[in-house]
C-alpha positions in Angstrom: 0.0 0.0 0.0 3.0 2.3 -0.4 0.9 4.4 -2.8 -1.3 5.5 0.1 -0.3 8.7 1.9 -1.0 9.2 5.6 -0.8 12.6 7.3 -0.5 12.4 11.1 -1.1 15.7 12.9 0.8 16.0 16.2 0.0 19.5 17.4 0.7 19.3 21.1 3.4 21.5 22.6 4.9 18.9 24.9 6.2 15.3 24.8 3.0 13.9 26.3 1.9 10.3 26.4 -0.7 11.2 23.8 2.0 12.6 21.4 4.0 9.5 22.0 0.9 7.3 21.1 0.3 9.4 18.0 3.9 9.2 16.9 3.9 5.4 17.3 0.7 5.2 15.2 2.6 7.2 12.5 5.5 4.7 12.7 3.1 1.9 12.4 1.5 3.3 9.3 4.9 4.0 7.8 5.4 0.3 7.5 2.7 0.1 4.8 2.3 3.6 3.3 4.0 7.0 2.9 3.7 9.0 6.1 4.3 12.7 6.9 3.9 14.3 10.3 2.4 17.8 10.6 3.8 19.5 13.7 4.6 22.8 15.3 8.2 23.7 14.4 10.9 23.0 17.1 8.4 21.4 19.5 8.9 17.8 20.7 6.9 16.1 18.0 8.8 18.1 15.3 12.2 17.3 16.8 11.4 13.6 17.2 10.1 13.2 13.6 13.3 15.0 12.4 15.4 12.6 14.4 13.6 9.6 13.0 13.8 10.9 9.5 10.0 11.1 9.0 9.0 13.9 6.4 7.7 17.0 8.2 5.1 19.6 7.4 4.9 22.8 9.5 1.6 23.9 11.0 0.9 26.9 13.2 -0.1 26.4 16.9 -3.9 26.4 16.9 -4.0 27.7 20.5 -1.9 30.8 19.8 -3.6 33.8 18.2 -6.4 33.7 15.7 -7.5 30.4 14.2 -7.2 31.5 10.6 -3.4 31.0 10.4 -3.5 27.4 11.9 -6.3 26.6 9.5 -4.4 27.9 6.5 -1.2 26.1 7.4 -3.1 22.9 7.8 -4.7 23.4 4.4 -1.3 24.0 2.8 -0.1 20.8 4.3 -2.9 19.0 2.6 -2.3 20.7 -0.7 1.4 19.8 -0.5 1.1 16.2 0.7 -2.3 15.1 -0.8 -3.0 12.5 1.8 -5.5 9.6 1.5 -6.0 9.6 5.2 -5.5 12.1 8.1 -5.0 11.2 11.7 -5.4 13.9 14.4 -4.8 13.9 18.2 -6.6 17.1 19.1 -10.0 18.8 18.4 -8.7 21.8 16.6 -7.1 19.9 13.8 -10.0 17.4 13.7 -12.3 20.4 13.1 -10.0 21.6 10.3 -9.9 18.1 8.9 -13.7 17.9 8.9 -14.1 21.2 7.1 -11.6 20.2 4.4 -12.4 16.5 4.0 -14.8 16.8 1.1 -12.4 19.1 -0.9 -9.4 16.7 -0.5 -11.2 13.4 -0.3 -9.3 11.7 2.5 -10.4 9.5 5.4 -10.4 11.2 8.8 -9.3 9.4 12.1 -9.0 10.7 15.6 -6.9 9.5 18.5 -8.7 10.3 21.8 -6.2 10.3 24.7 -6.7 13.6 26.4 -7.5 13.7 30.1 -10.7 15.6 29.5 -12.1 12.6 27.6 -14.5 12.8 24.7 -16.5 16.0 25.0 -20.2 15.4 24.6 -21.2 18.6 22.7 -23.5 19.2 19.8 -20.5 20.1 17.5 -18.4 17.1 18.6 -21.4 14.7 18.0 -22.0 16.2 14.6 -18.3 16.0 13.5 -17.9 12.4 14.6 -21.1 11.3 13.0 -20.6 13.0 9.7 -16.9 13.2 9.1 -14.8 10.8 11.4 -14.2 7.4 9.9 -12.7 5.8 13.0 -11.4 6.6 16.4 -8.6 5.1 18.6 -9.3 5.5 22.3 -6.8 5.0 25.0 -9.3 3.9 27.6 -12.7 2.3 27.5 -13.9 5.0 29.8 -13.9 7.4 26.8 -16.6 5.5 25.0 -19.8 7.5 25.2 -22.7 8.5 22.9 -20.4 10.7 20.8 -18.4 7.8 19.5 -20.6 4.8 20.2 -21.6 4.4 16.6 -18.1 5.3 15.2 -15.7 2.4 14.4 -13.3 2.3 17.3 -10.1 0.6 18.5 -8.8 0.7 22.1 -5.1 1.1 22.5 -4.0 1.9 26.1 -0.5 2.6 25.1 2.4 1.1 23.0 5.9 0.3 24.3 9.0 -0.4 22.2 10.1 -3.7 23.8 13.4 -3.5 22.1 14.3 -0.1 23.5 12.8 -1.1 26.9 14.1 -4.4 28.0 15.8 -5.9 31.0 19.6 -5.3 31.3 21.5 -7.2 33.9 24.5 -5.0 33.6 22.3 -1.9 33.7 20.7 -3.2 36.9 24.0 -3.9 38.6 25.4 -0.5 37.6 22.4 1.5 38.8 22.0 -0.4 42.1 25.7 0.2 42.8 25.3 3.9 41.9 22.3 4.2 44.3 24.0 2.1 47.0 21.0 -0.1 47.4 22.8 -3.2 48.5 20.4 -6.0 49.3 17.5 -3.8 49.9 14.4 -3.7 47.5 14.4 -0.8 45.1 11.1 0.9 44.5 11.0 3.2 41.5 8.8 5.9 40.2 9.2 7.8 37.0 7.3 10.9 36.0 7.4 14.7 35.9 7.2 16.4 39.3 3.6 17.6 39.0 0.7 17.3 41.6 -1.3 15.1 39.2 1.5 12.5 39.4 0.9 11.9 43.1 4.4 12.1 44.6 3.1 13.5 47.8 0.6 10.7 48.1 3.4 8.2 47.5 5.7 9.7 50.2 2.9 9.6 52.7 2.2 6.0 51.8 5.9 5.1 52.1 6.0 6.7 55.6 3.4 4.1 56.7 5.6 1.1 55.9 7.0 -0.4 59.1 10.1 -1.8 57.5 13.5 -0.7 56.4 14.4 -3.2 53.7 13.7 -0.9 50.8 14.8 2.3 49.1 12.5 4.6 47.1 14.0 6.3 44.0 12.0 9.2 42.5 13.0 10.1 38.9 11.4 13.2 37.4 12.0 16.8 36.3 10.3 19.7 38.0 7.0 20.8 36.4 4.5 22.2 38.8 6.0 20.7 41.9 9.5 21.8 43.2 12.0 19.1 44.1 12.8 21.0 47.3 9.1 20.7 48.4 9.2 16.9 48.0 12.5 16.7 49.9 11.1 18.8 52.7 8.0 16.5 52.9 10.2 13.4 53.1 12.1 15.1 56.0 8.8 15.9 57.8 7.7 12.3 57.4 11.1 11.0 58.6 11.8 9.0 55.5 14.6 11.0 53.9 17.0 8.2 54.7 14.9 5.9 52.5 14.2 8.2 49.6 16.5 9.2 46.7 15.5 12.0 44.3 17.0 12.0 40.8 16.1 15.3 39.3 18.3 15.1 36.2 17.3 13.2 33.0 18.6 9.7 32.9 20.1 8.8 29.5 19.3 5.1 29.7 16.1 5.1 31.7 15.7 1.3 30.9 18.7 0.6 33.1 17.1 2.3 36.0 13.8 0.4 35.4 15.8 -2.8 35.2 17.3 -2.0 38.6 13.9 -1.6 40.3 12.3 -4.5 42.1 9.0 -2.7 42.1 7.5 0.2 40.2 4.8 2.5 41.6 2.6 4.8 39.6 0.8 6.9 42.3 -1.0 9.3 40.0 -4.1 11.1 41.4 -5.4 12.1 37.9 -4.9 11.8 34.2 -3.0 8.6 33.1 -5.4 8.1 30.2 -2.6 7.0 28.0 -0.3 4.4 29.7 3.4 4.9 29.1 5.8 4.6 32.1 4.1 1.5 33.5 4.4 -0.3 30.2 8.1 0.6 30.1 8.6 -0.7 33.6 6.8 -3.9 32.7 9.0 -4.4 29.5 12.0 -4.1 31.8 10.7 -7.0 34.0 9.4 -4.9 36.8 6.1 -5.5 38.7 3.8 -2.5 39.1 1.6 -1.1 41.9 -0.5 1.8 40.7 -3.6 3.9 41.5 -6.8 3.1 39.7 -7.1 6.4 37.8 -7.4 6.8 34.0 -6.5 3.7 32.0 -4.2 2.2 34.7 -6.7 -0.4 36.0 -7.3 -1.6 32.5 -3.6 -2.5 32.2 -2.2 -3.1 35.7 -3.7 -6.4 36.8 -2.8 -9.4 39.0 -0.6 -11.3 39.3 2.2 -8.9 37.9 0.6 -5.8 39.4 -2.3 -4.2 41.2 -4.3 -0.9 40.9 -5.7 0.5 44.1 -7.6 3.7 45.0 -5.4 6.8 45.3 -5.5 6.5 49.1 -2.2 6.5 51.2 -3.3 3.6 53.4 -4.4 1.4 50.5 -1.3 2.3 48.4 1.0 1.6 51.4 -0.7 -1.8 52.0 -0.3 -2.8 48.3 3.3 -1.9 48.3 3.9 -3.7 51.5 2.3 -6.9 50.1 4.3 -6.8 46.9 7.6 -6.4 48.8 7.0 -9.8 50.3 6.4 -11.8 47.2 8.7 -13.2 44.4 9.2 -10.0 42.5 11.6 -11.6 40.0 8.9 -14.0 38.9 6.2 -11.3 38.7 8.7 -9.2 36.6 9.0 -12.0 34.1 5.2 -12.1 33.9 5.0 -8.4 33.4 7.5 -8.6 30.5 5.4 -11.3 28.9 2.2 -9.2 29.1 4.1 -6.1 27.7 5.4 -8.1 24.7 2.2 -9.9 23.9 -0.4 -7.2 24.5 1.3 -3.8 24.4 4.4 -4.0 22.2 4.8 -2.1 19.0 5.3 -5.3 17.1 2.0 -6.8 18.4 -0.1 -3.7 18.0 1.2 -2.4 14.7 -0.7 -4.9 12.6 -3.9 -4.2 14.6 -3.6 -0.4 14.1 -2.8 -0.7 10.4 -5.7 -3.1 9.8 -8.1 -0.8 11.6 -7.1 2.3 9.7 -6.0 1.0 6.3 -9.0 -1.3 5.8 -11.2 1.9 6.0 -9.3 3.8 3.3 
């Protein structure tokens, strides 16, 4: 199908899990057709596509200034690339795609992975009913009357199981670096933001009546300052059991391999699953909260999703520290490969989209 042309519009300003999902859909489609990515110049999606060698088309930021310029740059991208299908990840470009669909004759698809869900408005219902040929949703919670009659595919997240895989040497090196010794290493990866639940996790950790573990927190400051979390750990008398790594880790898979247990303590969002799948691919069991799509992915025996409550989270962590985490890690890797890997999901994605073109 190399004569088919797919335009994937990635117009978010940050390297979100939704952008990552959209990018992997683009990579999947590139196996069977010509793909170009439309993105905002010099933002994460633009830089990533440039690094991967995927052809780029520049669009204006639809959330900056008047909507005419973004619409015209989107239209110019269509005129230049002449796609057979268009995939969008946000409402602005989906609206533009709907307005121009008849003129250019392409099929229109939408990836829904925004924390706000699928907005149930008159305009959104009209666009989906009249113009959208299929939707990919990151959680079944998004399925409502707006998209109930639209062909749909649920993709919670996609992990590259070649990039994220267990490394024995990486494990040894990181555990030596962190001076873990024989203690269990609990890891959490995510930007320092209130929605990621770091404060909840620290309070949960403070309730553990044991000293055979170390918690390592990896994440860059966003809306929470590292100093605030360090101060909280001191107040909770757990600063001797918590390590904060504020700088970006070049090989994050080595850190994930070093962890005996991963925790995802988010109190909101998580509608596209990314970090938990990466931990699983590195043979690490996962304890998470039950927000967003997490309970649809994190399941026994390799993991558990509990309410975002410090006592319940503490209890779940405590239980997992007493089981065979190496065995559960093996099971987590198997699930990641079989259900969430790029190689397993790419044929499903391509069939869903390309069969409708």
